[in-house]
LUMSENU-595097 format. One line per 10 residues: their letters; for each residue x, y, z of C-alpha. Coordinates in Angstrom, 2 decimals. Example, Ala and Ser with C-alpha at 12.3 -4.5 7.8 and 13.67 -1.06 7.14 Angstrom:
REM residues 2
as = 12.30 -4.50 7.80 ~ 13.67 -1.06 7.14
This chain:
REM residues 355
mklklialac = 17.76 -9.30 -65.74 ~ 20.17 -6.36 -65.68 ~ 18.43 -4.93 -62.57 ~ 18.85 -8.22 -60.72 ~ 22.54 -8.31 -61.55 ~ 23.00 -4.75 -60.30 ~ 21.22 -5.59 -57.04 ~ 23.36 -8.70 -56.57 ~ 26.49 -6.70 -57.27 ~ 25.51 -4.10 -54.68
csaamaagcs = 24.81 -6.78 -52.08 ~ 28.12 -8.49 -52.82 ~ 29.97 -5.20 -52.44 ~ 28.26 -4.51 -49.11 ~ 29.14 -7.98 -47.81 ~ 32.71 -7.67 -48.95 ~ 33.07 -4.34 -47.22 ~ 31.54 -5.66 -44.02 ~ 28.49 -4.37 -42.20 ~ 29.13 -0.63 -41.93
ytpagqaqgs = 26.40 0.38 -39.48 ~ 26.61 3.72 -37.74 ~ 24.45 4.11 -34.63 ~ 21.92 6.93 -34.81 ~ 23.37 10.10 -33.36 ~ 27.02 9.11 -33.85 ~ 29.19 11.50 -35.79 ~ 30.41 10.21 -39.16 ~ 33.30 10.98 -41.47 ~ 37.07 11.02 -41.22
feytnvqqrp = 38.51 11.65 -37.77 ~ 42.20 11.58 -38.70 ~ 42.46 15.10 -37.31 ~ 42.03 13.69 -33.82 ~ 45.41 11.94 -34.17 ~ 47.34 14.91 -35.53 ~ 50.42 15.66 -33.46 ~ 51.81 19.12 -32.88 ~ 54.82 19.73 -35.09 ~ 58.03 21.10 -33.57
elqaadglnk = 58.64 24.82 -33.85 ~ 60.52 25.90 -37.00 ~ 64.13 26.92 -36.42 ~ 65.58 29.89 -38.29 ~ 68.82 29.40 -40.22 ~ 71.99 30.91 -38.91 ~ 72.36 34.58 -39.70 ~ 68.59 35.15 -40.17 ~ 66.31 36.99 -37.86 ~ 63.67 34.80 -36.30
pvstnryeip = 60.14 36.17 -36.84 ~ 58.00 36.90 -33.85 ~ 56.02 33.77 -33.07 ~ 52.27 33.76 -32.49 ~ 49.77 31.15 -31.28 ~ 46.95 32.60 -33.34 ~ 46.48 29.40 -35.33 ~ 47.40 26.96 -32.60 ~ 44.80 24.27 -31.98 ~ 44.04 24.15 -28.28
pvpasepigt = 44.28 20.77 -26.56 ~ 41.05 18.89 -25.91 ~ 40.38 18.00 -22.25 ~ 40.61 14.26 -21.72 ~ 37.08 14.16 -20.32 ~ 35.49 15.68 -23.45 ~ 34.18 13.40 -26.27 ~ 35.95 13.57 -29.62 ~ 35.54 11.83 -32.97 ~ 32.93 9.08 -33.07
evdinapvvv = 32.19 9.60 -29.38 ~ 30.45 12.87 -30.18 ~ 26.66 12.55 -30.08 ~ 25.21 14.79 -32.77 ~ 21.58 14.37 -31.69 ~ 20.03 17.62 -30.57 ~ 19.21 17.66 -26.84 ~ 15.60 17.62 -25.65 ~ 14.53 21.24 -25.27 ~ 12.33 22.58 -22.47
wpladgsrve = 8.93 23.80 -23.65 ~ 7.60 27.05 -22.10 ~ 3.99 26.10 -22.79 ~ 2.35 27.50 -19.64 ~ 1.33 31.12 -19.27 ~ 4.10 33.07 -17.59 ~ 6.75 30.42 -18.29 ~ 9.98 31.09 -20.15 ~ 13.44 29.60 -20.77 ~ 16.77 31.39 -20.84
eteqlpriyf = 18.73 31.08 -24.09 ~ 21.98 30.63 -22.17 ~ 20.55 27.95 -19.86 ~ 22.32 24.60 -20.32 ~ 20.34 22.74 -17.66 ~ 16.70 21.56 -17.91 ~ 15.24 24.58 -16.12 ~ 12.18 26.75 -16.67 ~ 11.19 30.09 -15.14 ~ 7.72 31.27 -14.14
delegmtnis = 6.95 34.97 -13.81 ~ 4.09 36.21 -11.66 ~ 0.96 37.00 -13.64 ~ -1.93 39.30 -12.83 ~ -4.16 37.69 -10.23 ~ -1.42 35.54 -8.67 ~ -0.89 36.14 -4.97 ~ 2.14 33.90 -4.41 ~ 4.29 32.61 -7.27 ~ 6.07 30.10 -5.00
dyvwnsalqg = 2.82 28.46 -3.95 ~ 1.61 28.45 -7.53 ~ 4.70 26.75 -8.99 ~ 5.09 24.31 -6.09 ~ 1.49 23.15 -6.01 ~ 1.25 23.04 -9.80 ~ 4.37 20.85 -9.99 ~ 2.90 18.41 -7.48 ~ -0.39 18.34 -9.38 ~ 1.43 17.86 -12.70
lqarnigvaa = 3.29 14.83 -11.35 ~ 0.06 13.40 -9.96 ~ -1.70 13.88 -13.30 ~ 1.06 11.88 -15.04 ~ 0.95 9.13 -12.37 ~ 4.49 9.93 -11.23 ~ 4.91 9.07 -7.58 ~ 6.52 11.42 -5.08 ~ 8.97 9.81 -2.64 ~ 9.80 12.87 -0.52
tqdkqvistd = 9.51 16.66 -0.43 ~ 11.26 19.58 1.17 ~ 8.64 22.30 1.38 ~ 8.90 24.64 -1.62 ~ 12.46 23.47 -2.29 ~ 12.77 19.90 -3.59 ~ 10.38 17.21 -4.84 ~ 11.94 13.73 -5.13 ~ 10.15 11.26 -7.41 ~ 9.81 7.51 -7.21
wlttqyqige = 11.83 5.33 -9.59 ~ 10.90 5.78 -13.26 ~ 11.88 3.27 -15.96 ~ 12.96 4.04 -19.55 ~ 13.77 1.51 -22.29 ~ 16.53 2.11 -24.86 ~ 18.01 0.15 -27.77 ~ 21.79 0.37 -27.96 ~ 24.23 -0.44 -30.75 ~ 24.02 -2.13 -34.11
netplqvqrr = 22.13 -5.11 -32.69 ~ 19.68 -2.82 -30.88 ~ 20.50 -4.42 -27.55 ~ 17.84 -3.48 -24.97 ~ 18.94 -1.23 -22.11 ~ 16.64 -0.56 -19.16 ~ 17.39 2.52 -17.09 ~ 15.74 3.38 -13.79 ~ 16.00 6.92 -12.46 ~ 14.88 8.99 -9.52
fnlimetaph = 14.58 12.71 -10.19 ~ 14.74 15.84 -8.06 ~ 12.60 18.83 -8.99 ~ 14.35 21.82 -7.44 ~ 12.45 25.08 -7.01 ~ 14.08 28.44 -6.45 ~ 12.32 31.76 -5.88 ~ 13.93 35.07 -6.81 ~ 14.60 37.48 -3.91 ~ 11.99 39.90 -5.24
grtasllvev = 9.38 37.11 -5.01 ~ 7.91 37.56 -8.51 ~ 9.79 34.76 -10.32 ~ 10.28 31.09 -9.50 ~ 12.17 28.42 -11.41 ~ 12.00 24.64 -11.68 ~ 15.13 22.60 -12.35 ~ 15.06 18.82 -12.87 ~ 18.10 16.65 -12.20 ~ 18.74 12.91 -11.97
aerqdkgpti = 19.26 11.96 -8.33 ~ 19.98 8.26 -8.89 ~ 20.41 5.96 -11.89 ~ 20.43 2.17 -12.25 ~ 21.18 0.35 -15.53 ~ 20.10 -3.13 -16.54 ~ 21.72 -4.17 -19.81 ~ 24.90 -3.33 -21.73 ~ 27.51 -1.01 -20.29 ~ 27.48 2.37 -22.00
gevlaskqdr = 29.91 5.24 -21.91 ~ 29.67 8.11 -19.48 ~ 29.05 10.61 -22.28 ~ 25.98 8.76 -23.62 ~ 24.66 8.11 -20.10 ~ 25.01 11.80 -19.24 ~ 23.09 12.83 -22.37 ~ 20.37 10.27 -21.67 ~ 19.99 11.64 -18.15 ~ 19.82 15.24 -19.30
daaagllnqv = 17.21 14.41 -21.96 ~ 15.17 12.37 -19.46 ~ 15.21 15.26 -16.99 ~ 14.08 17.70 -19.69 ~ 11.34 15.27 -20.72 ~ 10.03 15.04 -17.17 ~ 10.04 18.83 -16.84 ~ 8.08 19.10 -20.10 ~ 5.45 16.72 -18.74 ~ 5.00 18.90 -15.66
vseiaimqyq = 4.84 22.13 -17.68 ~ 2.34 20.56 -20.09 ~ 0.04 19.67 -17.19 ~ 0.32 23.22 -15.82 ~ -0.66 24.55 -19.26 ~ -3.65 22.18 -19.37 ~ -4.77 23.34 -15.92 ~ -4.49 26.96 -17.04 ~ -6.52 26.23 -20.16 ~ -9.21 24.65 -18.03
gvgsltedgt = -9.25 27.77 -15.89 ~ -7.56 26.55 -12.72 ~ -5.10 29.17 -11.53 ~ -4.19 28.09 -7.98 ~ -4.02 24.67 -6.33 ~ -3.52 23.42 -2.80 ~ -0.77 20.93 -1.92 ~ -3.18 18.01 -2.27 ~ -3.90 19.07 -5.86 ~ -7.38 20.51 -5.30
laidtgfdde = -8.69 23.94 -6.21 ~ -7.50 26.68 -3.85 ~ -10.43 28.24 -1.93 ~ -10.27 30.93 0.75 ~ -12.29 33.75 2.26 ~ -11.75 37.36 1.28 ~ -13.66 40.23 -0.31 ~ -15.23 40.85 -3.69 ~ -14.74 43.94 -5.88 ~ -17.26 45.88 -3.76
gspamvlgas = -15.68 44.97 -0.44 ~ -18.28 42.41 0.62 ~ -17.23 39.17 2.33 ~ -16.80 36.49 -0.33 ~ -15.27 33.13 -1.09 ~ -12.18 33.40 -3.29 ~ -11.42 30.68 -5.86 ~ -8.11 30.21 -7.65 ~ -9.87 29.71 -10.98 ~ -11.12 31.69 -13.94
fnfswtlmas = -14.59 33.23 -14.12 ~ -15.70 30.91 -16.95 ~ -14.55 27.83 -15.08 ~ -16.17 28.98 -11.80 ~ -19.42 30.09 -13.40 ~ -20.00 26.70 -15.02 ~ -18.89 24.85 -11.90 ~ -21.24 26.71 -9.54 ~ -24.36 25.63 -11.43 ~ -23.76 22.05 -10.27
vveelgfeid = -22.45 23.08 -6.86 ~ -25.50 25.10 -5.76 ~ -27.90 22.37 -6.85 ~ -25.90 19.75 -4.97 ~ -26.04 21.94 -1.86 ~ -29.85 22.02 -2.02 ~ -30.58 25.22 -3.96 ~ -32.91 25.43 -6.92 ~ -31.94 27.79 -9.72 ~ -34.85 30.08 -10.57
dlnqstgryy = -32.92 32.22 -13.04 ~ -29.40 33.17 -14.02 ~ -27.55 35.85 -15.96 ~ -23.94 35.17 -16.89 ~ -23.34 38.71 -18.18 ~ -23.98 40.06 -14.67 ~ -22.62 36.96 -12.96 ~ -25.85 36.25 -11.05 ~ -27.58 33.06 -9.96 ~ -31.08 33.55 -8.49
ldydkdksga = -31.76 30.74 -6.06 ~ -34.41 29.21 -3.80 ~ -33.52 27.23 -0.72 ~ -35.95 24.95 1.11 ~ -34.60 22.11 3.22 ~ -37.95 20.30 3.21 ~ -38.84 20.78 -0.44 ~ -38.48 18.02 -3.03 ~ -39.31 18.15 -6.69 ~ -37.80 19.42 -9.88
sslafwrssk = -35.68 22.50 -10.57 ~ -37.23 25.02 -12.93 ~ -34.11 24.93 -15.14 ~ -33.20 21.29 -14.58 ~ -36.60 19.63 -14.48 ~ -35.17 16.15 -15.08 ~ -33.24 16.20 -11.77 ~ -34.67 15.89 -8.28 ~ -33.86 18.62 -5.78 ~ -31.04 17.75 -3.44
egkldiangs = -31.35 17.74 0.30 ~ -30.30 21.04 1.84 ~ -26.78 20.93 3.28 ~ -26.38 24.49 4.59 ~ -27.21 26.08 7.91 ~ -29.34 28.88 6.45 ~ -33.04 29.75 6.54 ~ -35.41 28.77 3.77 ~ -35.96 31.53 1.23 ~ -34.63 33.30 -1.84
yelkvtgdrr = -30.94 33.97 -2.34 ~ -28.57 35.38 -4.92 ~ -25.05 34.29 -5.78 ~ -22.78 36.83 -7.45 ~ -19.84 35.39 -9.40 ~ -17.14 37.87 -10.47 ~ -13.59 37.33 -11.63 ~ -11.01 37.15 -14.38 ~ -8.79 34.45 -15.87 ~ -7.20 33.44 -12.55
rttltfftng = -9.32 34.57 -9.61 ~ -13.04 34.47 -8.92 ~ -15.10 35.64 -5.94 ~ -18.44 34.18 -4.79 ~ -20.75 36.50 -2.85 ~ -24.02 35.23 -1.36 ~ -26.98 37.61 -0.86 ~ -30.24 37.41 1.01 ~ -32.92 40.13 0.94 ~ -30.58 42.24 -1.17
eafsaaelnr = -27.80 42.22 1.45 ~ -24.47 40.43 1.13 ~ -23.71 37.76 3.71 ~ -21.76 39.04 6.67 ~ -18.37 37.51 7.49 ~ -20.00 35.40 10.22 ~ -22.74 34.14 7.88 ~ -20.18 33.33 5.19 ~ -17.97 31.45 7.65 ~ -20.96 29.37 8.73
ifapvaaeik = -21.46 27.96 5.21 ~ -17.82 28.06 4.06 ~ -16.87 24.46 4.90 ~ -19.72 22.64 3.10 ~ -19.62 24.98 0.09 ~ -15.83 24.67 -0.24 ~ -16.01 20.89 0.12 ~ -18.58 20.65 -2.67 ~ -16.57 22.97 -4.95 ~ -13.47 20.83 -4.43
rqsel = -15.44 17.64 -5.08 ~ -17.01 19.03 -8.27 ~ -13.74 20.47 -9.58 ~ -12.09 17.03 -9.35 ~ -14.64 15.42 -11.64
């Protein structure tokens, strides 16, 4: 009975005092100091020497545009996460910006950051409205829901963002900055201070989504992407100077990928050795049947303009770059032979890497 009386007394006291709800993030306490007026300077009595005045303890005036008292939002801002390899944030940076430093195996940090940002947006289903090559990516409208005030009134905010990329003059560092380009509110009117903080947090959140996707791609072994979000593939040379295909991906990623690629192109895998990076292959356009290592699958129709016979594929690389060298009769393909098969092999690698 006593407990019930105590509870009723507490409820009655709360009702008598009114509903004292403080929105989350609003500063609390006494703010009488915000109304303190500057006292007039003390005057020395006649016949006394006036001490030298100092402004050491003078409280500086607060600019009219700055929040004070209950207008101060005490919630910590959304921080930018440097999750991707080579990414970092500056401690003095006030804007949602992240820096990427060139890592071993990267050939162009600008291409890497630009293409990765586009791929990160695509992975999060964030539409791109416009781009300025390697400078600005403008997104489509994105919608965020908020609850404002004591009654948790719904507020719907639509924003378009700009992702701004800058490359250092030395070419080994690039940064991504996210800013709100446009904002539209549907709901209660809120103050400029709260709206500005919401925008800054939303921009940092979008940047974190992009960086997270870049980190995921790095974990999966993809180091370089084209503008359409596919694996970067080019011609070049392997570690022994032989003509080779160059993939913007790690050795582990490429090694696993090529097992499916060569079979789809019409090769049969006779043997393989990952420690030496070798696939031993047979190619016969007219042959059908089962692969010696994958006996449950039928051989694919040959898709390459090469003679029937035995071939080798050498896969060499590191965490970010891998080369593919084809051999026949113990000799590496010449540049002309490699160019003849480049298009279908590259197309199949891109198709398989998207799965």
